[in-house]
C-alpha positions as CSV (number, residue, x, y, z in Angstrom):
1,M,-26.0,-18.6,-12.3
2,S,-22.8,-20.6,-12.7
3,A,-19.5,-19.1,-13.5
4,S,-19.6,-20.4,-17.1
5,D,-23.0,-18.8,-17.6
6,A,-21.9,-15.4,-16.4
7,F,-20.0,-14.5,-19.6
8,D,-20.9,-14.2,-23.2
9,V,-18.7,-16.7,-25.1
10,S,-19.3,-15.4,-28.6
11,D,-16.2,-13.3,-28.4
12,D,-13.6,-15.2,-30.4
13,V,-11.0,-14.1,-32.9
14,S,-13.4,-14.6,-35.9
15,D,-16.0,-12.3,-34.3
16,P,-15.9,-9.1,-36.4
17,I,-15.8,-5.7,-34.9
18,D,-17.6,-2.9,-36.7
19,P,-15.5,0.3,-36.6
20,R,-18.7,2.3,-36.8
21,R,-19.6,1.0,-33.3
22,V,-16.3,2.0,-31.8
23,F,-15.9,5.2,-29.7
24,A,-12.8,6.6,-28.0
25,L,-11.7,9.3,-25.6
26,V,-8.1,10.2,-26.3
27,V,-6.3,12.6,-24.0
28,G,-2.8,14.2,-24.1
29,I,-1.8,16.8,-21.6
30,E,1.6,18.6,-21.9
31,S,0.7,21.9,-20.2
32,Y,-0.9,22.0,-16.7
33,G,-2.3,24.9,-14.7
34,I,-0.4,23.7,-11.6
35,S,3.1,24.9,-12.7
36,P,5.4,25.2,-15.7
37,T,7.6,22.6,-14.0
38,W,4.8,20.1,-14.9
39,D,5.4,20.6,-18.6
40,L,5.4,17.2,-20.3
41,P,6.5,17.5,-24.0
42,G,5.3,14.7,-26.2
43,A,2.1,13.7,-24.4
44,A,-0.2,15.6,-26.9
45,R,1.8,14.2,-29.9
46,D,1.3,10.7,-28.5
47,A,-2.4,11.2,-28.2
48,V,-2.6,12.5,-31.8
49,R,-0.7,9.5,-33.0
50,F,-3.0,7.1,-31.1
51,A,-6.1,8.9,-32.5
52,D,-4.5,8.6,-36.0
53,W,-4.1,4.9,-35.6
54,L,-7.7,4.5,-34.6
55,T,-9.1,6.5,-37.5
56,A,-6.6,5.9,-40.4
57,G,-5.4,2.5,-39.2
58,T,-8.6,0.8,-38.1
59,G,-11.4,2.8,-39.8
60,V,-13.0,4.3,-36.7
61,P,-15.0,7.4,-37.8
62,E,-13.1,10.6,-36.8
63,D,-16.1,12.2,-35.2
64,Q,-16.3,9.2,-32.8
65,V,-12.8,9.7,-31.5
66,H,-12.9,12.6,-29.0
67,L,-9.5,14.2,-28.9
68,L,-8.7,16.4,-25.9
69,L,-5.3,18.1,-25.9
70,A,-3.3,20.6,-23.8
71,P,-0.2,21.1,-26.0
72,L,2.8,23.2,-25.3
73,E,3.5,25.8,-27.9
74,R,7.0,24.6,-28.6
75,T,5.9,21.0,-29.2
76,R,2.4,21.5,-30.7
77,P,1.7,18.5,-32.9
78,D,0.7,18.7,-36.6
79,L,-3.1,18.1,-36.4
80,E,-3.6,18.2,-40.2
81,G,-7.0,19.9,-39.8
82,R,-8.1,17.7,-36.9
83,T,-10.0,19.6,-34.1
84,Y,-9.5,19.1,-30.4
85,R,-10.8,20.5,-27.1
86,E,-9.2,21.2,-23.7
87,P,-9.0,18.3,-21.2
88,S,-10.6,20.2,-18.4
89,K,-12.5,18.5,-15.6
90,D,-15.9,19.6,-16.9
91,R,-15.1,18.5,-20.5
92,V,-13.7,15.0,-19.6
93,E,-16.4,14.1,-17.1
94,R,-19.2,15.3,-19.4
95,L,-17.8,13.1,-22.2
96,L,-17.2,10.0,-20.0
97,F,-20.3,10.1,-17.9
98,K,-22.9,11.7,-20.1
99,E,-22.2,11.9,-23.8
100,L,-20.3,8.7,-24.5
101,P,-22.7,6.4,-22.4
102,D,-25.6,7.7,-24.6
103,C,-23.8,6.5,-27.8
104,D,-24.8,3.2,-29.4
105,G,-21.5,1.4,-29.4
106,D,-19.8,-2.0,-28.7
107,L,-16.2,-1.0,-27.9
108,L,-14.8,2.0,-25.9
109,W,-11.2,3.0,-26.0
110,I,-9.8,5.3,-23.3
111,Y,-6.2,6.6,-23.9
112,W,-4.5,9.0,-21.5
113,A,-1.0,10.5,-21.7
114,G,0.1,12.8,-18.9
115,H,1.0,12.9,-15.3
116,G,-0.3,10.2,-13.0
117,Y,-0.4,9.2,-9.3
118,L,-1.8,6.4,-7.1
119,D,-4.0,7.0,-4.1
120,H,-3.7,4.9,-0.9
121,T,-5.8,2.1,-2.4
122,H,-3.7,2.0,-5.6
123,Q,-6.2,3.7,-7.8
124,M,-4.8,5.8,-10.7
125,L,-5.3,9.5,-10.4
126,L,-4.9,11.5,-13.6
127,P,-4.8,15.3,-13.1
128,Y,-6.8,17.4,-15.5
129,A,-5.2,20.3,-17.5
130,D,-7.0,22.9,-15.3
131,A,-5.9,21.2,-12.0
132,T,-4.3,23.5,-9.4
133,R,-2.3,22.8,-6.2
134,D,-5.1,23.8,-4.0
135,W,-7.7,21.7,-5.9
136,T,-6.0,19.0,-7.9
137,T,-9.0,17.9,-10.0
138,H,-8.4,14.5,-11.6
139,L,-9.9,11.5,-13.2
140,N,-9.9,8.4,-11.0
141,L,-9.3,5.7,-13.6
142,E,-10.3,2.7,-11.6
143,A,-13.5,4.4,-10.3
144,T,-14.3,5.3,-13.9
145,L,-13.8,1.7,-15.0
146,R,-16.1,0.5,-12.2
147,W,-18.8,2.9,-13.4
148,W,-18.5,1.7,-17.0
149,K,-18.4,-1.9,-15.8
150,S,-21.7,-1.3,-14.1
151,A,-25.0,-0.5,-15.7
152,G,-23.8,3.1,-16.3
153,P,-24.1,2.9,-20.0
154,A,-27.4,1.7,-21.4
155,D,-27.9,-2.0,-21.1
156,G,-26.2,-4.1,-23.8
157,R,-23.9,-1.3,-25.0
158,F,-20.1,-1.2,-24.8
159,R,-19.5,-4.8,-24.0
160,R,-15.8,-4.3,-24.5
161,Q,-13.8,-1.5,-22.8
162,I,-10.1,-0.9,-23.2
163,A,-8.1,1.7,-21.1
164,I,-4.5,2.6,-21.7
165,G,-2.6,4.9,-19.3
166,D,0.8,6.3,-20.3
167,A,1.4,8.0,-17.0
168,C,3.5,7.6,-13.8
169,R,2.0,5.5,-11.0
170,V,3.7,7.1,-8.0
171,D,2.2,7.6,-4.5
172,S,0.1,10.7,-4.3
173,R,1.1,11.2,-0.7
174,A,4.6,12.0,-1.8
175,A,3.2,15.1,-3.6
176,R,2.4,17.0,-0.4
177,K,1.7,20.3,-2.1
178,L,-1.2,18.8,-4.1
179,T,-4.7,18.4,-2.9
180,F,-6.4,15.3,-4.3
181,G,-10.0,14.9,-3.3
182,N,-12.1,11.7,-3.5
183,N,-13.8,10.8,-6.8
184,G,-16.2,7.9,-6.6
185,Y,-18.6,8.7,-9.4
186,G,-21.1,6.1,-7.9
187,A,-21.8,2.8,-9.6
188,R,-24.3,0.0,-9.5
189,P,-23.5,-3.7,-9.3
190,P,-21.2,-4.8,-12.3
191,D,-22.6,-6.1,-15.5
192,P,-20.9,-9.6,-16.0
193,R,-21.3,-9.2,-19.8
194,R,-18.9,-6.3,-19.9
195,R,-15.2,-7.0,-20.1
196,Q,-12.4,-4.6,-19.5
197,F,-8.7,-4.6,-20.4
198,T,-6.4,-2.0,-18.7
199,L,-2.8,-1.5,-19.9
200,Y,-0.5,0.6,-17.7
201,A,2.8,2.1,-18.8
202,S,4.4,1.1,-15.5
203,H,4.0,-0.9,-12.3
204,A,2.7,0.7,-9.1
205,G,5.4,3.0,-7.7
206,E,7.2,3.5,-11.0
207,L,7.7,6.6,-13.2
208,A,6.7,6.4,-16.9
209,Q,9.6,7.4,-19.1
210,N,9.3,10.4,-21.4
211,L,11.7,10.6,-24.4
212,A,12.2,14.4,-24.6
213,D,14.5,14.1,-27.7
214,R,11.7,12.3,-29.6
215,G,8.8,14.2,-28.1
216,A,7.2,10.9,-27.1
217,G,6.4,8.6,-24.2
218,Q,8.6,5.5,-24.4
219,F,5.6,3.2,-23.6
220,T,3.3,4.7,-26.3
221,D,6.1,4.7,-28.8
222,T,6.6,1.0,-28.2
223,L,2.9,0.2,-28.2
224,L,2.2,2.0,-31.5
225,R,5.0,0.1,-33.2
226,R,3.3,-3.1,-32.1
227,L,-0.2,-1.9,-33.3
228,K,1.1,-0.7,-36.7
229,G,-0.6,-2.6,-39.4
230,A,-2.9,-4.5,-37.1
231,T,-6.6,-4.5,-37.9
232,L,-9.3,-3.6,-35.4
233,E,-10.1,-7.3,-34.8
234,Q,-6.4,-8.3,-34.5
235,S,-5.7,-5.5,-32.0
236,V,-8.7,-6.2,-29.8
237,H,-8.6,-10.0,-29.8
238,G,-4.8,-10.0,-29.6
239,L,-4.5,-7.6,-26.8
240,V,-2.8,-10.0,-24.4
241,G,-0.2,-10.9,-27.0
242,I,0.4,-7.3,-27.9
243,A,0.8,-6.3,-24.2
244,R,3.3,-9.2,-23.7
245,S,5.2,-8.0,-26.8
246,V,5.4,-4.5,-25.3
247,Q,6.6,-5.9,-22.0
248,A,9.3,-7.9,-23.9
249,D,10.4,-4.9,-25.8
250,L,10.7,-2.8,-22.6
251,R,12.6,-5.7,-21.0
252,E,15.1,-5.7,-23.8
253,L,15.5,-1.9,-23.5
254,R,16.0,-2.2,-19.7
255,A,18.7,-4.8,-20.3
256,R,20.5,-2.2,-22.5
257,G,20.0,0.5,-19.9
258,L,17.6,2.5,-22.1
259,A,14.4,2.0,-20.0
260,W,13.3,1.5,-16.4
261,Q,9.5,0.9,-16.4
262,H,7.6,-2.4,-16.3
263,P,4.3,-2.2,-18.3
264,Q,1.5,-4.0,-16.6
265,F,-1.9,-5.2,-17.8
266,V,-5.0,-6.1,-15.9
267,I,-8.0,-8.0,-17.3
268,D,-11.5,-7.6,-16.1
269,R,-11.8,-6.4,-12.5
270,D,-14.5,-7.6,-10.2
271,W,-16.5,-5.3,-7.8
272,S,-13.7,-5.3,-5.2
273,G,-11.1,-4.3,-7.7
274,S,-9.5,-7.7,-8.0
275,T,-8.6,-9.4,-11.3
276,I,-11.0,-12.3,-12.0
277,L,-10.1,-13.6,-15.5
278,G,-6.3,-14.1,-15.3
279,E,-5.0,-13.6,-18.8
280,R,-8.3,-14.4,-20.6
281,W,-9.8,-11.5,-22.5
282,T,-11.8,-12.8,-25.5
283,D,-12.6,-16.4,-24.4
284,P,-13.3,-17.0,-20.7
285,H,-13.4,-20.8,-21.2
286,T,-9.7,-21.0,-22.4
287,A,-7.5,-21.5,-19.3
288,G,-4.0,-20.0,-19.4
289,P,-0.9,-21.7,-18.1
290,G,0.1,-21.7,-14.4
291,A,-1.7,-22.5,-11.2
292,P,-5.3,-23.9,-11.3
293,R,-8.2,-21.8,-10.2
294,L,-10.8,-22.4,-7.6
295,D,-14.0,-24.0,-8.9
296,Q,-17.5,-22.9,-8.0
297,P,-18.0,-25.5,-5.2
298,A,-14.8,-24.1,-3.6
299,W,-16.1,-20.5,-3.7
300,D,-19.5,-21.7,-2.4
301,E,-17.9,-23.3,0.6
302,L,-15.3,-20.6,1.2
303,A,-17.8,-17.7,1.2
304,P,-19.1,-18.2,4.8
305,L,-15.5,-18.3,6.0
306,L,-14.7,-14.9,4.4
307,R,-17.5,-12.9,6.0
308,A,-15.4,-11.6,8.9
309,P,-16.2,-7.9,9.5
310,D,-12.5,-7.1,9.9
311,V,-9.4,-8.5,8.3
312,P,-7.9,-10.9,11.0
313,A,-4.4,-10.8,12.4
314,H,-1.6,-12.2,10.2
315,T,-3.5,-11.6,6.9
316,Y,-0.6,-9.8,5.3
317,D,1.7,-12.7,6.4
318,A,-0.7,-15.2,4.8
319,Y,-0.9,-13.1,1.6
320,R,2.8,-12.9,1.2
321,W,3.4,-16.5,2.0
322,A,1.0,-17.6,-0.7
323,F,3.3,-15.9,-3.3
324,E,6.5,-17.3,-1.8
325,I,5.2,-20.9,-1.6
326,T,3.9,-20.9,-5.2
327,G,6.9,-19.0,-6.8
328,C,4.7,-16.1,-7.9
329,A,6.2,-12.7,-8.1
330,F,5.0,-10.5,-5.2
331,P,3.0,-7.4,-6.4
332,A,5.0,-4.2,-6.8
333,H,2.7,-2.3,-4.4
334,R,3.0,-2.9,-0.7
335,G,0.0,-3.8,1.3
336,L,-3.2,-5.8,0.9
337,P,-5.7,-5.6,-2.0
338,P,-9.0,-3.9,-1.1
339,G,-12.3,-5.7,-0.5
340,G,-11.6,-7.6,2.8
341,L,-10.9,-11.3,2.9
342,A,-13.1,-11.9,-0.2
343,G,-11.2,-9.3,-2.2
344,I,-7.9,-10.8,-1.2
345,A,-9.0,-14.3,-2.1
346,H,-10.2,-13.1,-5.6
347,D,-6.9,-11.3,-6.1
348,L,-4.9,-14.4,-5.3
349,D,-7.1,-16.7,-7.4
350,A,-6.2,-14.5,-10.4
351,R,-2.5,-14.9,-9.9
352,Q,-0.4,-17.4,-11.8
353,G,2.5,-18.9,-9.9
354,R,5.2,-21.2,-11.2
355,R,3.6,-24.3,-9.6
356,P,0.8,-25.7,-11.7
357,D,-0.5,-27.7,-8.8
358,M,-1.1,-25.0,-6.2
359,P,-3.8,-22.3,-6.3
360,L,-2.6,-19.3,-4.3
361,T,-5.8,-19.2,-2.2
362,L,-5.0,-22.5,-0.6
363,P,-1.8,-21.5,1.2
364,F,-3.3,-18.2,2.1
365,V,-6.2,-19.8,4.0
366,Q,-4.0,-22.5,5.4
367,L,-1.7,-19.9,7.2
368,L,-4.7,-18.0,8.5
369,A,-6.1,-21.2,9.9
370,R,-2.9,-22.1,11.7
371,R,-2.6,-18.7,13.3
372,S,-6.2,-18.0,14.1
373,A,-7.3,-17.5,17.7
374,D,-10.7,-18.8,16.8
375,A,-10.4,-22.6,17.1
376,Q,-13.6,-23.4,15.3
377,W,-12.9,-21.1,12.3
378,A,-9.4,-22.6,12.1
379,R,-10.8,-26.2,11.9
380,E,-13.3,-25.2,9.3
381,A,-10.7,-23.3,7.2
382,A,-8.2,-26.2,7.4
383,A,-10.9,-28.7,6.4
384,W,-11.9,-26.5,3.4
385,V,-8.3,-26.4,2.2
386,E,-8.0,-30.2,2.3
387,R,-11.3,-30.8,0.6
388,T,-10.6,-28.3,-2.1
389,R,-7.0,-29.5,-2.6
390,S,-8.2,-33.1,-3.0
391,R,-11.0,-32.2,-5.4
392,L,-8.8,-30.1,-7.6
393,G,-5.9,-32.5,-7.5
394,A,-3.6,-29.9,-6.0
395,A,-0.4,-30.7,-4.1
396,P,-0.5,-30.8,-0.3
397,V,0.0,-27.4,1.2
398,P,3.2,-27.3,3.3
399,V,3.0,-26.6,7.0
400,P,2.8,-22.8,7.3
401,P,5.5,-21.0,9.3
402,G,4.5,-19.8,12.8
403,P,4.7,-16.1,13.9
404,D,8.1,-14.6,14.7
405,P,9.0,-15.4,18.4
406,E,8.6,-12.6,20.8
407,V,11.7,-11.2,22.4
408,V,12.0,-11.5,26.2
409,A,11.2,-8.0,27.6
410,L,11.7,-6.2,30.9
411,H,8.9,-3.8,31.7
412,L,9.7,-0.9,34.0
413,R,6.7,1.2,35.2
414,L,7.3,4.6,36.8
415,E,4.4,6.3,38.6
416,P,4.9,9.8,40.0
417,D,4.6,10.1,43.8
418,A,1.5,12.1,44.8
419,E,3.2,14.1,47.5
420,H,6.7,14.8,46.3
421,D,8.0,16.1,43.0
422,G,10.9,14.4,41.2
423,V,10.5,10.9,42.7
424,H,8.6,7.9,41.3
425,W,7.3,4.6,42.4
426,A,8.9,1.8,40.3
427,R,7.9,-1.8,39.5
428,M,9.5,-4.3,37.1
429,W,8.0,-7.3,35.3
430,L,9.6,-9.9,33.0
431,H,7.6,-10.9,30.0
432,R,8.4,-14.1,28.2
433,D,6.4,-17.0,26.7
434,G,3.3,-14.8,26.7
435,R,3.2,-14.2,30.5
436,F,4.2,-11.5,32.9
437,E,6.2,-12.2,36.0
438,A,6.7,-9.5,38.7
439,V,10.4,-9.3,39.6
440,A,10.9,-6.1,41.6
441,E,8.9,-3.3,43.3
442,S,10.1,-0.2,45.1
443,E,9.2,0.2,48.8
444,R,9.3,4.0,48.5
445,P,9.4,6.5,45.7
446,L,12.8,6.7,44.0
447,T,14.9,9.5,42.3
448,M,16.0,8.9,38.7
449,V,19.5,8.2,39.9
450,E,18.1,5.5,42.2
451,I,15.9,4.1,39.4
452,R,19.0,3.7,37.2
453,Q,20.8,1.9,40.1
454,E,17.9,-0.5,40.6
455,L,17.6,-1.2,36.8
456,A,21.4,-1.9,36.6
457,R,21.2,-4.2,39.6
458,Y,18.4,-6.3,38.1
459,L,20.1,-6.5,34.7
460,L,23.1,-8.2,36.3
461,T,20.9,-11.0,37.8
462,A,20.6,-14.4,36.3
463,S,16.9,-14.0,35.5
464,A,17.7,-11.0,33.2
465,Q,20.2,-12.9,30.9
466,E,17.5,-13.4,28.2
467,V,16.3,-9.8,28.2
468,R,16.5,-8.3,24.7
469,R,14.1,-5.3,25.1
470,I,13.4,-2.8,27.9
471,E,10.0,-1.1,27.9
472,F,9.5,2.0,30.0
473,H,5.9,2.6,31.1
474,L,5.8,6.4,31.7
475,P,3.6,9.4,32.5
476,F,3.4,11.8,29.7
477,R,5.9,14.3,31.1
478,L,8.7,11.7,31.2
479,L,8.6,11.1,27.4
480,E,11.4,13.7,27.1
481,E,13.8,11.7,29.3
482,E,16.5,10.0,27.1
483,F,16.2,6.5,28.5
484,E,17.9,4.9,25.5
485,C,21.0,7.1,26.3
486,W,21.3,6.0,29.9
487,R,24.7,4.7,30.7
488,L,24.6,1.9,33.3
489,P,27.6,0.1,35.0
490,I,26.6,-3.3,33.6
491,G,29.6,-4.0,31.3
492,R,32.6,-6.1,32.0
493,R,34.2,-5.1,35.3
494,G,31.5,-2.5,35.8
495,K,32.2,-0.5,32.6
496,P,29.3,1.9,31.7
497,V,27.1,0.6,28.9
498,E,24.7,2.7,26.9
499,L,21.3,1.1,27.3
500,G,20.1,1.7,23.7
501,C,23.1,0.1,22.1
502,H,22.7,-3.2,23.9
503,F,18.9,-3.5,24.2
504,E,15.9,-2.5,22.2
505,V,14.6,0.4,24.3
506,V,11.1,1.7,23.9
507,V,8.8,4.0,25.8
508,R,5.1,3.6,26.5
509,C,2.2,5.5,27.9
510,P,-0.6,2.9,28.6
511,D,-2.0,4.9,31.4
512,E,-2.6,7.8,29.0
513,R,-4.8,5.6,26.8
514,D,-8.1,6.3,28.5
515,G,-11.5,7.5,27.2
516,V,-12.2,7.0,23.5
517,A,-8.5,7.1,22.9
518,G,-8.3,3.6,24.5
519,A,-10.7,2.2,21.9
520,L,-8.8,3.9,19.1
521,W,-5.6,2.4,20.4
522,H,-6.9,-1.1,20.3
523,R,-8.5,-0.7,16.8
524,K,-5.3,0.7,15.3
525,W,-3.2,-2.1,16.8
526,Q,-5.6,-4.8,15.4
527,W,-5.2,-3.1,11.9
528,F,-1.4,-3.2,12.4
529,K,-1.5,-7.0,13.2
530,A,-3.6,-7.7,10.1
531,H,-1.9,-5.5,7.6
532,G,1.7,-5.8,8.7
533,G,4.4,-3.1,8.6
534,H,4.9,-2.7,4.9
535,D,1.5,-1.2,4.1
536,P,2.0,2.4,2.7
537,E,-0.9,3.6,4.8
538,A,0.7,2.4,8.1
539,V,3.0,5.4,8.4
540,V,2.6,9.1,8.3
541,E,5.6,11.5,8.4
542,L,5.1,14.9,10.2
543,A,7.1,18.1,10.2
544,D,6.4,21.3,12.2
545,E,3.9,22.7,9.7
546,A,1.7,19.7,10.1
547,V,1.3,20.1,13.9
548,S,-1.9,21.9,14.8
549,E,-4.8,21.7,17.3
550,T,-6.7,19.3,14.9
551,L,-3.8,16.9,14.4
552,G,-5.2,14.3,16.8
553,T,-8.6,14.4,15.0
554,V,-6.9,13.9,11.7
555,L,-4.8,10.9,12.9
556,Q,-7.8,9.1,14.5
557,A,-10.1,9.4,11.4
558,T,-9.2,5.8,10.2
559,E,-7.4,2.8,11.5
560,P,-4.2,3.7,9.7
561,P,-1.8,5.4,10.3
562,V,-0.5,3.3,13.2
563,C,3.0,4.9,13.2
564,V,4.0,8.6,13.2
565,L,7.5,9.6,12.2
566,A,7.8,13.0,13.9
567,D,10.7,15.1,12.5
568,V,9.6,18.1,14.5
569,S,11.3,20.8,16.6
570,R,11.6,20.5,20.3
571,Q,9.0,23.3,20.7
572,R,6.4,21.2,18.8
573,L,7.4,17.7,20.1
574,L,5.0,17.5,23.1
575,D,2.1,18.9,21.0
576,T,2.8,16.1,18.5
577,L,3.0,13.4,21.1
578,D,-0.2,14.7,22.7
579,A,-2.0,14.3,19.3
580,V,-0.5,10.8,18.9
581,L,-2.0,9.7,22.2
582,D,-5.3,11.5,21.6
583,A,-5.6,9.6,18.3
584,G,-4.7,6.2,19.7
585,V,-1.6,5.9,17.5
586,P,0.5,3.1,19.1
587,I,3.9,3.7,17.5
588,A,5.9,6.9,17.1
589,V,9.5,7.8,16.3
590,W,11.1,11.2,17.0
591,R,14.4,12.9,17.3
592,R,15.4,13.7,20.9
593,R,17.0,17.0,20.0
594,G,15.1,18.5,17.2
595,P,14.7,17.8,13.5
596,G,17.6,16.4,11.5
597,R,18.8,17.2,8.0
598,G,16.8,14.5,6.2
599,G,13.4,12.9,6.6
600,L,13.0,10.1,9.1
601,G,11.3,7.9,6.5
602,A,14.2,8.0,4.2
603,E,16.6,7.5,7.1
604,L,14.9,4.4,8.4
605,A,13.7,2.7,5.2
606,D,15.6,0.0,3.4
607,E,16.6,1.0,-0.1
608,K,15.0,-2.1,-1.6
609,K,12.4,-3.2,0.9
610,G,11.2,0.1,2.2
611,L,10.2,0.6,5.8
612,D,8.8,-2.3,7.8
613,V,7.2,-0.9,10.9
614,R,7.4,-4.2,12.7
615,Q,11.2,-4.0,12.7
616,L,11.5,-0.6,14.3
617,P,12.6,-1.7,17.8
618,A,15.5,-3.7,16.3
619,L,16.2,-1.0,13.6
620,L,16.5,1.8,16.1
621,R,18.8,-0.2,18.3
622,K,21.0,-0.8,15.3
623,S,20.9,2.9,14.5
624,R,22.2,3.8,17.9
625,I,25.4,1.6,17.6
626,P,28.4,3.8,16.7
627,R,30.0,3.1,13.4
628,P,33.6,1.7,13.5
629,G,36.1,4.4,14.3
630,A,33.5,6.8,15.8
631,S,34.4,8.5,19.1
632,A,33.1,6.8,22.3
633,E,32.6,10.2,24.0
634,G,29.2,11.6,24.7
635,A,25.9,10.1,25.8
636,C,24.7,8.9,22.3
637,P,26.6,8.2,19.0
638,S,24.2,10.4,17.1
639,P,23.7,14.2,17.7
640,Y,20.0,13.4,17.0
641,P,19.2,10.2,19.0
642,L,15.9,8.6,18.0
643,A,13.2,7.7,20.5
644,L,10.6,5.0,19.9
645,M,7.2,4.7,21.4
646,W,6.0,1.2,21.0
647,D,2.7,0.8,22.9
648,D,1.3,-2.7,22.4
649,P,-2.2,-2.9,24.1
650,E,-1.9,-6.6,24.4
651,R,1.3,-6.5,26.4
652,V,0.3,-4.5,29.5
653,P,1.0,-5.8,33.0
654,E,-1.4,-5.3,35.9
655,R,-2.1,-1.6,36.4
656,R,-2.9,-1.2,40.1
657,P,-1.5,2.0,41.7
658,L,2.0,1.5,43.1
659,S,1.7,4.2,45.7
């Protein structure tokens, strides 16, 4: 079946919509069982106003609009005889997955006003009125839409589905006291005849603004003004225009300092969750402005290249470069879309950049081809880009940038002597241009004072002039040694220089990565190389209460996290690091002398760009440099110096016993 045959094209503006075949679920939650601090005045009133528009404004029968409310007593809306039920878990899911699918309808509306969160895959989680902290029951909006997109409803029914969410879209992991489970609902392959339009009050990561003085959500207030007076046909067929008008209204309010959110709409998701119809809603054959799309021959040829079991290294870099080179705004959420390479390609093909001669998928594949370690795959991918570009009449793809150059690093390995305590065998290697070169090896076990002297002696040699990083390979018990605070006489005229202020200093434990922990270590590092350092799943922040005997088991469950920020007490530090090594986590940051006053994540993250894990070695070196005017006394400029474990399994010198 061709792409043009996959969709019914009878859906034009003149196609009438019978209000008797329209059904709706309308939810407004002001009062939650979780806590009175969750009170959200105005959400129930917004839901009633939306239901009134459907019934009085467009003629949908009142008994086909299922109104679920949890109003506050002080803001209870005037229902004028309208009945409603509580938006509990049982009631909502019975309606959505049993009663409504059995109805004989063409169009389904879902409207929800209340609190909202995003899970780690950017799916919207909408807590029910009877949710609690220990069991935060919720509707997974994207999973619900996938169920309705599939053959969940009887065949041929509900060919159009519209979802509107006036709720925040903040990361659920920030709400540590809540317990969100997984809601999948189950679904069969999607029915291509069904089309979906989803309108969110805000972008991922944003709060949805509530106007307490008006008892209304700002988004719903703006939307209803645009819907006022519109017929059912006009509102459905003109959804893209209405959504863009709402976006323009909010943009004007933001310019006046009266709003902060950015409404977003998504049209028709495919099975992987990616948008597949761009801005087309009622007529799939009408192309919108912007970049061209891949044609069916391009997808047929690309499919075999996208069947890799794992996302390859540099995928995030390729994804981001595709946006940069085409002038397309990068998504608000950080990280890659779900669905593997195929899902990412579909996501990019739905984007519209400022260049009308460059589909975003072409530069994405081109960068992957240039950086691939598989020479045959790289040749086939580059050839696909050139064939597709030529056939579509697209502009030549610029030469992709190469990976960031590696810093020259000095590796110092310390191995405890088997016969004497407090002394270690030492060996040093220089790593540059992808190769290790042995530069020094002790002839006997050395004390820590002697190791400092040998390190200082080497750093003053000509071969060490390019060194930017020092990596200490250590046994577990030496992780508490403050190497970054070592003061060595390597400055001008032998002045003592603090190591961590002049070099990127990291500690490592490659010899601890044995057993199944070794395989976990490699898998997590490969995920890190593919997904980059901006992915919200890459990092987990830990405090004392999170440290338990099962912490290692929890951390190893999936490829992410790859970085642990351990703001723990000294009493729990070694237990935390032990769990990090058990789970194969390659990167960790901790305070040398106990927890500080603020969280490590907030301390390390850039205000605008967030935390990039890949920049941690340089970032921690910068954090160790005293501010102008600070006292030079003491071992470290901070009372809570930060240590960094950076254990790259692909950068390990030979591991023969030194003793």
